[in-house]
A tleap script that builds the chain and sets N, CA, C and O, in Angstrom:
source leaprc.protein.ff14SB
mol = sequence {
  NMET ILE LYS LYS TYR ASP ALA ASP SER ILE
  ARG TYR PHE LEU THR ILE ASN ALA PRO GLU
  MET LYS ASP ALA ASN PHE SER TRP ARG GLU
  PHE ILE TYR SER HIE ASN SER GLU LEU LEU
  GLY SER TYR GLY ASN PHE ILE ASN ARG THR
  LEU LYS PHE ILE GLU LYS TYR PHE GLU SER
  GLU ILE PRO THR LYS TYR LEU GLU GLY GLU
  ILE LEU TYR ASN LEU LYS GLU LEU TYR THR
  THR VAL GLY ASN LEU VAL GLU SER GLY HIE
  MET LYS CPRO
}
set mol.1.N position { -27.689 53.499 -50.181 }
set mol.1.CA position { -27.041 53.331 -51.708 }
set mol.1.C position { -26.882 51.818 -51.798 }
set mol.1.O position { -27.613 51.078 -52.455 }
set mol.2.N position { -25.852 51.455 -51.067 }
set mol.2.CA position { -25.596 50.002 -51.031 }
set mol.2.C position { -26.599 48.986 -50.762 }
set mol.2.O position { -26.444 47.820 -51.125 }
set mol.3.N position { -27.766 49.455 -50.049 }
set mol.3.CA position { -28.954 48.554 -49.766 }
set mol.3.C position { -29.648 48.438 -51.111 }
set mol.3.O position { -30.098 47.334 -51.420 }
set mol.4.N position { -29.779 49.440 -51.924 }
set mol.4.CA position { -30.611 49.539 -52.979 }
set mol.4.C position { -29.982 48.885 -54.252 }
set mol.4.O position { -30.575 48.008 -54.880 }
set mol.5.N position { -28.772 49.351 -54.590 }
set mol.5.CA position { -27.694 48.594 -55.689 }
set mol.5.C position { -26.638 48.008 -55.431 }
set mol.5.O position { -25.918 48.355 -54.495 }
set mol.6.N position { -26.385 47.077 -56.174 }
set mol.6.CA position { -25.323 46.186 -56.253 }
set mol.6.C position { -24.043 46.923 -56.018 }
set mol.6.O position { -23.977 48.061 -56.483 }
set mol.7.N position { -23.111 46.489 -55.424 }
set mol.7.CA position { -21.777 46.992 -55.185 }
set mol.7.C position { -21.073 47.289 -56.636 }
set mol.7.O position { -20.524 48.356 -56.911 }
set mol.8.N position { -21.182 46.171 -57.510 }
set mol.8.CA position { -20.733 46.402 -58.902 }
set mol.8.C position { -21.253 47.481 -59.562 }
set mol.8.O position { -20.440 48.172 -60.177 }
set mol.9.N position { -22.464 47.814 -59.588 }
set mol.9.CA position { -23.082 48.838 -60.135 }
set mol.9.C position { -22.488 50.014 -59.882 }
set mol.9.O position { -22.032 50.722 -60.780 }
set mol.10.N position { -22.442 50.345 -58.497 }
set mol.10.CA position { -21.649 51.819 -58.052 }
set mol.10.C position { -20.273 51.756 -58.524 }
set mol.10.O position { -19.777 52.805 -58.936 }
set mol.11.N position { -19.506 50.574 -58.527 }
set mol.11.CA position { -17.986 50.660 -58.939 }
set mol.11.C position { -18.122 51.090 -60.368 }
set mol.11.O position { -17.378 51.984 -60.773 }
set mol.12.N position { -19.011 50.535 -61.184 }
set mol.12.CA position { -19.015 50.785 -62.727 }
set mol.12.C position { -19.318 52.265 -62.733 }
set mol.12.O position { -18.560 53.020 -63.342 }
set mol.13.N position { -20.305 52.697 -62.138 }
set mol.13.CA position { -20.541 54.289 -62.322 }
set mol.13.C position { -19.222 55.057 -61.930 }
set mol.13.O position { -18.705 55.894 -62.669 }
set mol.14.N position { -18.760 54.718 -60.779 }
set mol.14.CA position { -17.767 55.559 -60.405 }
set mol.14.C position { -16.467 55.381 -61.206 }
set mol.14.O position { -15.673 56.320 -61.159 }
set mol.15.N position { -16.192 54.452 -61.831 }
set mol.15.CA position { -15.034 54.119 -62.647 }
set mol.15.C position { -15.139 54.750 -64.048 }
set mol.15.O position { -14.130 55.190 -64.600 }
set mol.16.N position { -16.334 54.796 -64.618 }
set mol.16.CA position { -16.755 55.589 -65.871 }
set mol.16.C position { -16.830 56.862 -65.441 }
set mol.16.O position { -16.132 57.614 -66.120 }
set mol.17.N position { -17.390 57.357 -64.607 }
set mol.17.CA position { -17.614 58.633 -64.498 }
set mol.17.C position { -16.875 59.671 -63.637 }
set mol.17.O position { -16.959 60.874 -63.885 }
set mol.18.N position { -16.099 59.143 -62.547 }
set mol.18.CA position { -15.156 59.730 -61.689 }
set mol.18.C position { -13.932 60.273 -62.364 }
set mol.18.O position { -13.186 59.504 -62.970 }
set mol.19.N position { -13.650 61.763 -62.279 }
set mol.19.CA position { -12.281 61.984 -62.707 }
set mol.19.C position { -11.171 61.533 -61.496 }
set mol.19.O position { -11.429 61.426 -60.297 }
set mol.20.N position { -10.065 61.336 -62.058 }
set mol.20.CA position { -9.078 60.735 -60.970 }
set mol.20.C position { -8.303 62.050 -60.344 }
set mol.20.O position { -7.674 61.820 -59.311 }
set mol.21.N position { -8.283 62.911 -60.664 }
set mol.21.CA position { -7.648 64.087 -60.150 }
set mol.21.C position { -8.287 65.154 -59.538 }
set mol.21.O position { -7.624 66.111 -59.138 }
set mol.22.N position { -9.690 65.105 -59.393 }
set mol.22.CA position { -10.490 66.263 -58.932 }
set mol.22.C position { -11.886 65.549 -58.511 }
set mol.22.O position { -12.300 64.486 -58.975 }
set mol.23.N position { -12.459 66.276 -57.630 }
set mol.23.CA position { -13.890 65.882 -57.212 }
set mol.23.C position { -14.831 65.615 -58.453 }
set mol.23.O position { -14.694 66.181 -59.537 }
set mol.24.N position { -15.705 64.776 -58.187 }
set mol.24.CA position { -16.548 64.197 -59.125 }
set mol.24.C position { -18.065 64.736 -58.625 }
set mol.24.O position { -18.327 64.739 -57.422 }
set mol.25.N position { -19.027 65.183 -59.606 }
set mol.25.CA position { -20.358 65.418 -59.366 }
set mol.25.C position { -21.268 64.114 -59.452 }
set mol.25.O position { -21.138 63.315 -60.380 }
set mol.26.N position { -22.261 63.936 -58.359 }
set mol.26.CA position { -22.610 62.564 -58.425 }
set mol.26.C position { -24.096 63.083 -58.737 }
set mol.26.O position { -24.433 64.143 -58.209 }
set mol.27.N position { -25.053 62.370 -59.605 }
set mol.27.CA position { -26.264 62.611 -59.924 }
set mol.27.C position { -27.101 61.293 -59.918 }
set mol.27.O position { -26.675 60.302 -60.511 }
set mol.28.N position { -28.219 61.278 -59.289 }
set mol.28.CA position { -28.926 60.087 -59.058 }
set mol.28.C position { -29.389 59.661 -60.622 }
set mol.28.O position { -29.284 58.533 -61.104 }
set mol.29.N position { -29.842 60.669 -61.182 }
set mol.29.CA position { -30.152 60.520 -62.840 }
set mol.29.C position { -29.578 59.834 -63.522 }
set mol.29.O position { -30.017 58.922 -64.223 }
set mol.30.N position { -28.149 60.327 -63.349 }
set mol.30.CA position { -26.946 59.806 -64.231 }
set mol.30.C position { -26.613 58.368 -63.801 }
set mol.30.O position { -26.335 57.515 -64.644 }
set mol.31.N position { -26.646 58.082 -62.367 }
set mol.31.CA position { -26.279 56.870 -61.895 }
set mol.31.C position { -27.309 55.844 -62.512 }
set mol.31.O position { -26.924 54.812 -63.063 }
set mol.32.N position { -28.673 56.196 -62.386 }
set mol.32.CA position { -30.062 55.232 -62.717 }
set mol.32.C position { -29.696 54.929 -64.347 }
set mol.32.O position { -29.637 53.806 -64.848 }
set mol.33.N position { -29.462 56.237 -65.057 }
set mol.33.CA position { -29.171 55.933 -66.621 }
set mol.33.C position { -28.154 54.761 -66.666 }
set mol.33.O position { -28.367 53.664 -67.181 }
set mol.34.N position { -27.132 55.122 -66.110 }
set mol.34.CA position { -25.931 54.136 -66.131 }
set mol.34.C position { -26.030 52.912 -65.995 }
set mol.34.O position { -25.578 52.052 -66.751 }
set mol.35.N position { -26.874 52.706 -64.620 }
set mol.35.CA position { -27.232 51.332 -64.302 }
set mol.35.C position { -28.134 50.586 -65.272 }
set mol.35.O position { -27.894 49.470 -65.734 }
set mol.36.N position { -29.248 51.368 -65.535 }
set mol.36.CA position { -30.135 50.790 -66.509 }
set mol.36.C position { -29.769 50.589 -68.042 }
set mol.36.O position { -29.832 49.495 -68.602 }
set mol.37.N position { -29.425 51.631 -68.583 }
set mol.37.CA position { -29.147 51.456 -69.936 }
set mol.37.C position { -27.930 51.061 -70.275 }
set mol.37.O position { -27.839 50.087 -71.022 }
set mol.38.N position { -26.680 51.757 -69.782 }
set mol.38.CA position { -25.486 51.125 -70.293 }
set mol.38.C position { -25.096 49.789 -69.399 }
set mol.38.O position { -24.452 48.937 -70.010 }
set mol.39.N position { -25.344 49.578 -68.332 }
set mol.39.CA position { -24.816 48.537 -67.810 }
set mol.39.C position { -26.028 47.015 -68.069 }
set mol.39.O position { -25.726 45.909 -68.519 }
set mol.40.N position { -27.110 47.400 -67.696 }
set mol.40.CA position { -28.117 46.205 -67.743 }
set mol.40.C position { -28.248 46.064 -69.365 }
set mol.40.O position { -27.982 44.989 -69.903 }
set mol.41.N position { -28.651 47.146 -70.079 }
set mol.41.CA position { -29.072 47.072 -71.512 }
set mol.41.C position { -27.785 46.288 -72.374 }
set mol.41.O position { -27.831 45.301 -73.109 }
set mol.42.N position { -26.758 47.055 -72.011 }
set mol.42.CA position { -25.567 46.512 -72.892 }
set mol.42.C position { -25.170 45.063 -72.589 }
set mol.42.O position { -24.894 44.243 -73.464 }
set mol.43.N position { -25.164 44.828 -71.304 }
set mol.43.CA position { -24.726 43.340 -70.832 }
set mol.43.C position { -25.974 42.409 -71.325 }
set mol.43.O position { -25.691 41.352 -71.888 }
set mol.44.N position { -27.128 42.706 -71.165 }
set mol.44.CA position { -28.158 42.114 -71.778 }
set mol.44.C position { -28.087 41.797 -73.201 }
set mol.44.O position { -28.345 40.650 -73.568 }
set mol.45.N position { -27.747 42.746 -74.077 }
set mol.45.CA position { -27.495 42.637 -75.411 }
set mol.45.C position { -26.344 41.933 -75.620 }
set mol.45.O position { -26.436 41.194 -76.600 }
set mol.46.N position { -25.133 41.887 -74.970 }
set mol.46.CA position { -24.091 41.133 -75.189 }
set mol.46.C position { -24.389 39.623 -74.936 }
set mol.46.O position { -24.031 38.776 -75.754 }
set mol.47.N position { -24.998 39.325 -73.878 }
set mol.47.CA position { -25.221 38.022 -73.694 }
set mol.47.C position { -26.315 37.277 -74.723 }
set mol.47.O position { -26.241 36.072 -74.961 }
set mol.48.N position { -27.216 38.045 -75.231 }
set mol.48.CA position { -28.089 37.487 -76.244 }
set mol.48.C position { -27.336 37.545 -77.529 }
set mol.48.O position { -27.607 36.692 -78.374 }
set mol.49.N position { -26.407 38.461 -77.791 }
set mol.49.CA position { -25.797 38.107 -79.069 }
set mol.49.C position { -24.601 37.175 -79.282 }
set mol.49.O position { -24.123 36.818 -80.359 }
set mol.50.N position { -24.182 36.828 -77.949 }
set mol.50.CA position { -23.269 35.519 -77.683 }
set mol.50.C position { -23.805 34.342 -77.794 }
set mol.50.O position { -23.256 33.350 -78.273 }
set mol.51.N position { -25.151 34.429 -77.251 }
set mol.51.CA position { -25.840 33.029 -77.151 }
set mol.51.C position { -26.486 32.704 -78.417 }
set mol.51.O position { -26.715 31.503 -78.553 }
set mol.52.N position { -26.918 33.630 -79.593 }
set mol.52.CA position { -27.138 33.593 -80.754 }
set mol.52.C position { -25.945 33.112 -81.520 }
set mol.52.O position { -26.016 32.099 -82.216 }
set mol.53.N position { -24.898 33.788 -81.409 }
set mol.53.CA position { -23.674 33.342 -82.223 }
set mol.53.C position { -23.311 31.929 -81.914 }
set mol.53.O position { -22.813 31.248 -82.810 }
set mol.54.N position { -23.510 31.434 -80.746 }
set mol.54.CA position { -23.111 29.974 -80.331 }
set mol.54.C position { -24.063 29.005 -80.970 }
set mol.54.O position { -23.723 27.899 -81.387 }
set mol.55.N position { -25.424 29.553 -81.024 }
set mol.55.CA position { -26.440 28.719 -81.418 }
set mol.55.C position { -26.301 28.531 -83.127 }
set mol.55.O position { -26.512 27.515 -83.790 }
set mol.56.N position { -25.944 29.649 -83.501 }
set mol.56.CA position { -25.775 29.742 -85.099 }
set mol.56.C position { -24.505 28.893 -85.597 }
set mol.56.O position { -24.603 28.000 -86.438 }
set mol.57.N position { -23.389 29.247 -85.025 }
set mol.57.CA position { -22.151 28.750 -85.617 }
set mol.57.C position { -21.727 27.488 -85.071 }
set mol.57.O position { -21.018 26.777 -85.783 }
set mol.58.N position { -22.076 27.067 -83.827 }
set mol.58.CA position { -21.728 26.051 -82.858 }
set mol.58.C position { -22.758 24.937 -82.788 }
set mol.58.O position { -22.451 23.947 -82.124 }
set mol.59.N position { -23.927 24.973 -83.382 }
set mol.59.CA position { -25.297 23.921 -82.944 }
set mol.59.C position { -25.531 24.091 -81.490 }
set mol.59.O position { -25.955 23.116 -80.869 }
set mol.60.N position { -25.296 25.263 -80.837 }
set mol.60.CA position { -25.863 25.471 -79.530 }
set mol.60.C position { -24.813 24.955 -78.405 }
set mol.60.O position { -25.055 24.961 -77.198 }
set mol.61.N position { -23.537 24.483 -79.037 }
set mol.61.CA position { -22.388 23.727 -78.074 }
set mol.61.C position { -21.420 24.758 -77.829 }
set mol.61.O position { -21.032 25.430 -78.785 }
set mol.62.N position { -21.036 24.946 -76.824 }
set mol.62.CA position { -19.706 25.669 -76.446 }
set mol.62.C position { -18.552 24.871 -76.700 }
set mol.62.O position { -18.453 23.809 -76.085 }
set mol.63.N position { -17.637 25.220 -77.530 }
set mol.63.CA position { -16.358 24.348 -77.770 }
set mol.63.C position { -15.691 24.570 -76.825 }
set mol.63.O position { -15.744 25.559 -76.094 }
set mol.64.N position { -14.790 23.389 -76.735 }
set mol.64.CA position { -13.943 23.402 -75.470 }
set mol.64.C position { -12.357 23.726 -76.077 }
set mol.64.O position { -11.835 23.033 -76.950 }
set mol.65.N position { -11.813 24.720 -75.543 }
set mol.65.CA position { -10.517 25.138 -76.046 }
set mol.65.C position { -9.732 25.522 -74.905 }
set mol.65.O position { -10.269 25.904 -73.865 }
set mol.66.N position { -8.537 25.441 -75.043 }
set mol.66.CA position { -7.456 25.872 -73.855 }
set mol.66.C position { -6.588 26.849 -74.581 }
set mol.66.O position { -6.365 26.788 -75.790 }
set mol.67.N position { -6.099 27.780 -73.742 }
set mol.67.CA position { -5.337 28.890 -73.796 }
set mol.67.C position { -3.864 28.361 -73.616 }
set mol.67.O position { -3.558 27.675 -72.642 }
set mol.68.N position { -2.962 28.714 -74.603 }
set mol.68.CA position { -1.601 28.254 -74.288 }
set mol.68.C position { -0.773 29.155 -74.970 }
set mol.68.O position { -1.232 29.931 -75.808 }
set mol.69.N position { 0.566 29.103 -74.633 }
set mol.69.CA position { 1.746 30.055 -75.104 }
set mol.69.C position { 1.414 31.636 -74.926 }
set mol.69.O position { 1.010 32.198 -73.907 }
set mol.70.N position { 1.686 32.175 -76.150 }
set mol.70.CA position { 1.684 33.594 -75.981 }
set mol.70.C position { 0.374 34.272 -75.638 }
set mol.70.O position { 0.264 35.266 -74.921 }
set mol.71.N position { -0.444 33.723 -76.137 }
set mol.71.CA position { -1.984 34.377 -75.702 }
set mol.71.C position { -2.141 34.134 -74.279 }
set mol.71.O position { -2.592 35.091 -73.650 }
set mol.72.N position { -1.850 32.976 -73.557 }
set mol.72.CA position { -2.018 32.672 -72.309 }
set mol.72.C position { -1.200 33.700 -71.247 }
set mol.72.O position { -1.646 34.239 -70.234 }
set mol.73.N position { 0.231 33.790 -71.865 }
set mol.73.CA position { 1.060 34.896 -71.160 }
set mol.73.C position { 0.723 36.259 -71.292 }
set mol.73.O position { 0.770 37.019 -70.325 }
set mol.74.N position { 0.351 36.662 -72.545 }
set mol.74.CA position { -0.328 38.015 -72.587 }
set mol.74.C position { -1.510 38.371 -71.781 }
set mol.74.O position { -1.684 39.489 -71.297 }
set mol.75.N position { -2.391 37.276 -71.646 }
set mol.75.CA position { -3.800 37.536 -70.911 }
set mol.75.C position { -3.400 37.582 -69.432 }
set mol.75.O position { -3.999 38.369 -68.699 }
set mol.76.N position { -2.479 36.836 -68.961 }
set mol.76.CA position { -2.145 36.929 -67.595 }
set mol.76.C position { -1.504 38.250 -67.268 }
set mol.76.O position { -1.851 38.862 -66.258 }
set mol.77.N position { -0.474 38.766 -68.177 }
set mol.77.CA position { 0.043 39.789 -67.864 }
set mol.77.C position { -0.862 41.026 -67.922 }
set mol.77.O position { -0.784 41.861 -67.022 }
set mol.78.N position { -1.805 41.193 -69.046 }
set mol.78.CA position { -2.884 42.236 -68.970 }
set mol.78.C position { -3.544 42.094 -67.765 }
set mol.78.O position { -3.675 43.203 -67.247 }
set mol.79.N position { -4.049 41.142 -67.047 }
set mol.79.CA position { -4.891 40.929 -65.865 }
set mol.79.C position { -4.079 41.377 -64.868 }
set mol.79.O position { -4.676 42.082 -64.056 }
set mol.80.N position { -2.739 41.182 -64.618 }
set mol.80.CA position { -2.034 41.613 -63.634 }
set mol.80.C position { -1.800 43.219 -63.661 }
set mol.80.O position { -1.839 43.957 -62.676 }
set mol.81.N position { -1.570 43.568 -64.893 }
set mol.81.CA position { -1.413 45.055 -65.169 }
set mol.81.C position { -2.805 45.955 -64.774 }
set mol.81.O position { -2.734 47.051 -64.219 }
set mol.82.N position { -3.952 45.364 -65.120 }
set mol.82.CA position { -5.090 46.082 -65.081 }
set mol.82.C position { -5.557 45.938 -63.638 }
set mol.82.O position { -6.305 46.800 -63.176 }
set mol.83.N position { -5.185 44.958 -62.934 }
set mol.83.CA position { -5.506 44.790 -61.460 }
set mol.83.C position { -4.625 45.780 -60.500 }
set mol.83.O position { -5.123 46.184 -59.450 }
set mol.84.N position { -3.503 46.103 -60.829 }
set mol.84.CA position { -2.525 46.840 -60.381 }
set mol.84.C position { -2.903 48.363 -60.407 }
set mol.84.O position { -2.803 49.180 -59.492 }
set mol.85.N position { -3.429 48.562 -61.871 }
set mol.85.CA position { -3.874 50.083 -61.920 }
set mol.85.C position { -5.188 50.373 -61.118 }
set mol.85.O position { -5.174 51.403 -60.444 }
set mol.86.N position { -6.302 49.619 -61.097 }
set mol.86.CA position { -7.450 49.271 -60.375 }
set mol.86.C position { -7.000 49.624 -58.901 }
set mol.86.O position { -7.508 50.571 -58.301 }
set mol.87.N position { -6.098 48.882 -58.388 }
set mol.87.CA position { -5.698 49.128 -56.883 }
set mol.87.C position { -5.239 50.306 -56.572 }
set mol.87.O position { -5.447 50.823 -55.475 }
set mol.88.N position { -4.375 51.002 -57.777 }
set mol.88.CA position { -3.788 52.408 -57.302 }
set mol.88.C position { -4.698 53.585 -57.766 }
set mol.88.O position { -4.371 54.772 -57.750 }
set mol.89.N position { -5.935 53.054 -58.197 }
set mol.89.CA position { -7.015 54.402 -58.446 }
set mol.89.C position { -6.870 54.779 -59.678 }
set mol.89.O position { -7.347 55.889 -59.914 }
set mol.90.N position { -6.299 54.157 -60.683 }
set mol.90.CA position { -5.987 54.668 -62.015 }
set mol.90.C position { -7.114 54.039 -62.861 }
set mol.90.O position { -6.926 52.878 -63.223 }
set mol.91.N position { -8.027 54.527 -63.151 }
set mol.91.CA position { -9.398 54.036 -63.728 }
set mol.91.C position { -9.493 54.097 -65.302 }
set mol.91.O position { -9.972 53.209 -66.009 }
set mol.92.N position { -8.952 55.308 -65.738 }
set mol.92.CA position { -9.112 55.368 -67.381 }
set mol.92.C position { -7.700 55.491 -67.764 }
set mol.92.O position { -6.767 55.795 -67.021 }
set mol.93.N position { -7.655 55.189 -69.145 }
set mol.93.CA position { -6.365 55.320 -70.005 }
set mol.93.C position { -5.915 56.722 -70.045 }
set mol.93.O position { -4.906 57.029 -70.679 }
savepdb mol mol.pdb
quit
């Protein structure tokens, strides 16, 4: 499986579909759908929309901005919190 699919694709599928407190059923059909439709399709759509937005509103230039203050603090806290949840196996809200 790891030879055919990227580890991030496998992680994504298990994060979205695996229950935390019991065994999960694995289906190749569901995995391939998840990989192709949800992951690649949604990601590609997001990238395309982002690039079109930048082209339309920022003349194809990505503006340089810096995070500071409360926003930066909250972002760092969120990063730490999510990392701790993932490390402890809690993948769902």
